[in-house]
TORPA-4810 file (N, C-alpha, C, O; in nm, 3 decimals):
<nodes>
NODE_1_0.655_0.966_1.267_0.565_0.855_1.285_0.615_0.774_1.405_0.732_0.736_1.412_M
NODE_2_0.525_0.748_1.496_0.562_0.670_1.614_0.571_0.522_1.576_0.516_0.480_1.474_T
NODE_3_0.639_0.443_1.656_0.644_0.299_1.628_0.505_0.235_1.623_0.482_0.144_1.543_P
NODE_4_0.414_0.282_1.705_0.277_0.229_1.703_0.208_0.263_1.572_0.140_0.179_1.513_T
NODE_5_0.224_0.387_1.526_0.166_0.427_1.397_0.226_0.346_1.283_0.157_0.305_1.190_D
NODE_6_0.356_0.324_1.292_0.423_0.246_1.188_0.371_0.103_1.185_0.350_0.046_1.077_A
NODE_7_0.350_0.045_1.303_0.297_-0.091_1.309_0.158_-0.098_1.247_0.128_-0.190_1.172_L
NODE_8_0.074_-0.001_1.279_-0.061_0.003_1.220_-0.054_0.014_1.068_-0.130_-0.051_0.996_R
NODE_9_0.038_0.096_1.020_0.052_0.114_0.875_0.099_-0.016_0.810_0.048_-0.053_0.704_L
NODE_10_0.194_-0.084_0.870_0.244_-0.210_0.813_0.134_-0.315_0.809_0.122_-0.390_0.712_V
NODE_11_0.053_-0.321_0.915_-0.058_-0.417_0.917_-0.159_-0.381_0.808_-0.209_-0.470_0.739_V
NODE_12_-0.189_-0.253_0.792_-0.283_-0.210_0.688_-0.229_-0.244_0.549_-0.305_-0.287_0.462_A
NODE_13_-0.101_-0.226_0.529_-0.042_-0.256_0.398_-0.046_-0.406_0.369_-0.061_-0.446_0.254_L
NODE_14_-0.032_-0.488_0.471_-0.046_-0.633_0.454_-0.187_-0.669_0.410_-0.206_-0.753_0.323_G
NODE_15_-0.286_-0.605_0.472_-0.426_-0.628_0.434_-0.451_-0.582_0.290_-0.527_-0.645_0.217_A
NODE_16_-0.388_-0.474_0.251_-0.403_-0.423_0.115_-0.343_-0.521_0.015_-0.402_-0.547_-0.090_I
NODE_17_-0.227_-0.575_0.048_-0.165_-0.674_-0.042_-0.258_-0.793_-0.063_-0.274_-0.840_-0.175_E
NODE_18_-0.317_-0.841_0.044_-0.409_-0.956_0.032_-0.532_-0.918_-0.049_-0.582_-0.999_-0.128_M
NODE_19_-0.583_-0.797_-0.031_-0.698_-0.752_-0.109_-0.663_-0.743_-0.257_-0.746_-0.772_-0.342_A
NODE_20_-0.541_-0.703_-0.286_-0.497_-0.697_-0.426_-0.491_-0.837_-0.486_-0.535_-0.858_-0.600_L
NODE_21_-0.438_-0.931_-0.412_-0.428_-1.068_-0.461_-0.567_-1.127_-0.486_-0.589_-1.197_-0.585_V
NODE_22_-0.660_-1.098_-0.395_-0.797_-1.151_-0.408_-0.884_-1.070_-0.503_-0.998_-1.107_-0.531_R
NODE_23_-0.831_-0.959_-0.552_-0.908_-0.866_-0.637_-1.032_-0.815_-0.564_-1.139_-0.802_-0.623_R
NODE_24_-1.015_-0.788_-0.439_-1.124_-0.739_-0.355_-1.137_-0.588_-0.375_-1.038_-0.515_-0.365_D
NODE_25_-1.256_-0.543_-0.402_-1.277_-0.401_-0.431_-1.261_-0.310_-0.309_-1.266_-0.188_-0.323_E
NODE_26_-1.242_-0.367_-0.192_-1.218_-0.288_-0.072_-1.076_-0.229_-0.073_-1.042_-0.148_0.014_V
NODE_27_-0.996_-0.269_-0.169_-0.857_-0.224_-0.174_-0.847_-0.072_-0.187_-0.757_-0.011_-0.130_V
NODE_28_-0.937_-0.011_-0.260_-0.934_0.135_-0.277_-0.950_0.209_-0.146_-0.865_0.292_-0.112_G
NODE_29_-1.058_0.182_-0.071_-1.071_0.249_0.059_-0.960_0.216_0.158_-0.917_0.304_0.233_P
NODE_30_-0.913_0.092_0.158_-0.802_0.056_0.248_-0.676_0.135_0.212_-0.603_0.181_0.300_L
NODE_31_-0.651_0.148_0.084_-0.533_0.222_0.039_-0.546_0.371_0.071_-0.447_0.435_0.107_L
NODE_32_-0.665_0.426_0.058_-0.686_0.566_0.094_-0.660_0.588_0.242_-0.600_0.689_0.281_A
NODE_33_-0.704_0.495_0.325_-0.681_0.504_0.469_-0.532_0.494_0.501_-0.481_0.570_0.584_Q
NODE_34_-0.462_0.403_0.436_-0.318_0.388_0.459_-0.242_0.513_0.412_-0.145_0.554_0.475_A
NODE_35_-0.286_0.571_0.302_-0.221_0.693_0.252_-0.236_0.806_0.352_-0.142_0.881_0.376_T
NODE_36_-0.354_0.819_0.411_-0.374_0.921_0.514_-0.284_0.893_0.636_-0.229_0.985_0.694_R
NODE_37_-0.270_0.766_0.672_-0.186_0.731_0.786_-0.039_0.759_0.758_0.038_0.785_0.850_A
NODE_38_0.000_0.755_0.633_0.140_0.777_0.595_0.170_0.923_0.562_0.280_0.956_0.518_A
NODE_39_0.073_1.009_0.584_0.089_1.150_0.549_0.216_1.208_0.612_0.240_1.195_0.732_Q
NODE_40_0.296_1.273_0.528_0.419_1.335_0.573_0.538_1.242_0.580_0.649_1.287_0.608_G
NODE_41_0.518_1.114_0.554_0.630_1.020_0.558_0.689_1.002_0.418_0.632_1.049_0.319_S
NODE_42_0.802_0.934_0.413_0.867_0.913_0.282_0.789_0.816_0.193_0.810_0.815_0.072_E
NODE_43_0.700_0.736_0.249_0.625_0.639_0.170_0.492_0.694_0.117_0.426_0.629_0.036_V
NODE_44_0.454_0.812_0.160_0.327_0.869_0.114_0.318_0.877_-0.039_0.215_0.840_-0.094_E
NODE_45_0.422_0.924_-0.110_0.412_0.929_-0.257_0.392_0.792_-0.320_0.324_0.779_-0.422_P
NODE_46_0.452_0.689_-0.261_0.436_0.554_-0.316_0.291_0.509_-0.302_0.235_0.450_-0.394_W
NODE_47_0.231_0.539_-0.187_0.093_0.498_-0.165_-0.004_0.580_-0.250_-0.107_0.530_-0.294_L
NODE_48_0.030_0.706_-0.274_-0.052_0.788_-0.365_-0.046_0.730_-0.506_-0.148_0.726_-0.576_K
NODE_49_0.070_0.687_-0.548_0.084_0.625_-0.681_0.004_0.496_-0.688_-0.063_0.471_-0.788_S
NODE_50_0.010_0.416_-0.584_-0.068_0.291_-0.581_-0.217_0.322_-0.586_-0.293_0.251_-0.653_A
NODE_51_-0.260_0.427_-0.517_-0.401_0.467_-0.520_-0.445_0.508_-0.660_-0.555_0.475_-0.703_S
NODE_52_-0.359_0.578_-0.729_-0.389_0.619_-0.867_-0.405_0.497_-0.956_-0.496_0.491_-1.039_T
NODE_53_-0.317_0.399_-0.939_-0.325_0.277_-1.019_-0.454_0.202_-0.990_-0.520_0.153_-1.082_I
NODE_54_-0.490_0.192_-0.863_-0.609_0.117_-0.823_-0.736_0.180_-0.880_-0.833_0.109_-0.910_V
NODE_55_-0.737_0.312_-0.894_-0.856_0.381_-0.946_-0.868_0.376_-1.097_-0.966_0.426_-1.153_R
NODE_56_-0.770_0.318_-1.165_-0.773_0.312_-1.312_-0.890_0.226_-1.360_-0.922_0.124_-1.299_A
NODE_57_-0.954_0.267_-1.469_-1.062_0.185_-1.524_-1.010_0.046_-1.562_-0.901_0.033_-1.616_P
NODE_58_-1.088_-0.055_-1.533_-1.051_-0.191_-1.569_-0.951_-0.256_-1.476_-0.897_-0.362_-1.509_G
NODE_59_-0.926_-0.195_-1.360_-0.826_-0.247_-1.267_-0.856_-0.390_-1.223_-0.764_-0.469_-1.201_F
NODE_60_-0.983_-0.424_-1.209_-1.021_-0.556_-1.160_-1.054_-0.655_-1.271_-1.104_-0.764_-1.245_F
NODE_61_-1.027_-0.618_-1.394_-1.055_-0.708_-1.507_-0.963_-0.830_-1.501_-0.867_-0.834_-1.424_E
NODE_62_-0.996_-0.928_-1.584_-0.919_-1.052_-1.588_-0.836_-1.056_-1.715_-0.853_-1.144_-1.799_D
NODE_63_-0.745_-0.960_-1.728_-0.658_-0.957_-1.845_-0.516_-0.918_-1.803_-0.492_-0.880_-1.689_D
NODE_64_-0.424_-0.929_-1.896_-0.283_-0.906_-1.864_-0.253_-0.762_-1.818_-0.179_-0.744_-1.722_A
NODE_65_-0.309_-0.658_-1.885_-0.280_-0.522_-1.837_-0.329_-0.497_-1.694_-0.260_-0.432_-1.615_P
NODE_66_-0.447_-0.548_-1.661_-0.499_-0.530_-1.526_-0.413_-0.606_-1.425_-0.388_-0.556_-1.315_A
NODE_67_-0.369_-0.725_-1.461_-0.283_-0.802_-1.373_-0.151_-0.729_-1.348_-0.099_-0.729_-1.236_A
NODE_68_-0.097_-0.667_-1.451_0.027_-0.591_-1.437_0.006_-0.470_-1.345_0.093_-0.438_-1.265_A
NODE_69_-0.107_-0.405_-1.358_-0.139_-0.292_-1.270_-0.152_-0.337_-1.125_-0.102_-0.269_-1.035_C
NODE_70_-0.217_-0.449_-1.103_-0.229_-0.501_-0.968_-0.092_-0.534_-0.909_-0.067_-0.508_-0.792_R
NODE_71_-0.004_-0.592_-0.990_0.132_-0.624_-0.943_0.210_-0.497_-0.911_0.285_-0.493_-0.813_K
NODE_72_0.192_-0.393_-0.993_0.262_-0.267_-0.967_0.213_-0.205_-0.836_0.294_-0.158_-0.756_A
NODE_73_0.083_-0.205_-0.815_0.028_-0.151_-0.689_0.076_-0.233_-0.571_0.110_-0.178_-0.466_A
NODE_74_0.080_-0.364_-0.587_0.127_-0.453_-0.481_0.274_-0.426_-0.450_0.314_-0.424_-0.333_Q
NODE_75_0.355_-0.406_-0.552_0.498_-0.379_-0.531_0.518_-0.247_-0.457_0.605_-0.237_-0.370_A
NODE_76_0.439_-0.146_-0.491_0.450_-0.018_-0.421_0.412_-0.033_-0.274_0.479_0.023_-0.186_L
NODE_77_0.308_-0.109_-0.246_0.265_-0.131_-0.107_0.369_-0.211_-0.030_0.397_-0.181_0.086_C
NODE_78_0.426_-0.311_-0.094_0.528_-0.393_-0.028_0.653_-0.310_0.001_0.712_-0.322_0.108_R
NODE_79_0.693_-0.227_-0.095_0.810_-0.142_-0.073_0.784_-0.043_0.041_0.872_-0.016_0.121_A
NODE_80_0.663_0.010_0.047_0.628_0.102_0.155_0.635_0.031_0.290_0.690_0.085_0.386_A
NODE_81_0.580_-0.088_0.297_0.582_-0.164_0.422_0.725_-0.192_0.466_0.759_-0.177_0.583_A
NODE_82_0.809_-0.231_0.373_0.948_-0.262_0.408_1.023_-0.137_0.451_1.107_-0.143_0.541_Q
NODE_83_0.994_-0.025_0.387_1.060_0.100_0.425_1.020_0.144_0.565_1.104_0.188_0.643_S
NODE_84_0.892_0.132_0.597_0.844_0.168_0.731_0.905_0.074_0.834_0.949_0.119_0.941_V
NODE_85_0.909_-0.055_0.804_0.969_-0.150_0.897_1.116_-0.117_0.920_1.164_-0.119_1.034_Q
NODE_86_1.188_-0.087_0.813_1.330_-0.056_0.826_1.351_0.069_0.910_1.444_0.074_0.990_A
NODE_87_1.266_0.169_0.891_1.280_0.292_0.969_1.259_0.266_1.118_1.331_0.319_1.202_A
NODE_88_1.161_0.184_1.150_1.134_0.155_1.291_1.246_0.069_1.350_1.291_0.093_1.462_V
NODE_89_1.290_-0.030_1.275_1.394_-0.119_1.327_1.530_-0.051_1.340_1.613_-0.096_1.419_L
NODE_90_1.553_0.055_1.266_1.684_0.122_1.273_1.692_0.220_1.390_1.800_0.270_1.421_S
NODE_91_1.580_0.248_1.454_1.581_0.338_1.570_1.644_0.267_1.690_1.624_0.148_1.711_R
NODE_92_1.718_0.343_1.764_1.781_0.288_1.885_1.687_0.309_2.004_1.623_0.414_2.015_R
NODE_93_1.679_0.210_2.092_1.590_0.223_2.209_1.638_0.331_2.306_1.574_0.354_2.409_P
</nodes>
């Protein structure tokens, strides 16, 4: 993954986090796009797991189980973003 690709992925993951907080239904397509962008990277499995969680029935409901699922998906996205950032920052110019 090039630094430019990594930057795009980190920006997309930030948008996904905000969509999760707002319970915006666009989170599914955004997450699918980010998963495709992360193809072959170490964070791809995390984003696939987050996608599976987002597709669960009742994900956008206003109850404790749905809130826990949203937090889990958000944590996976945040961990992916931090991992991508760390990989880019650890490269030597």
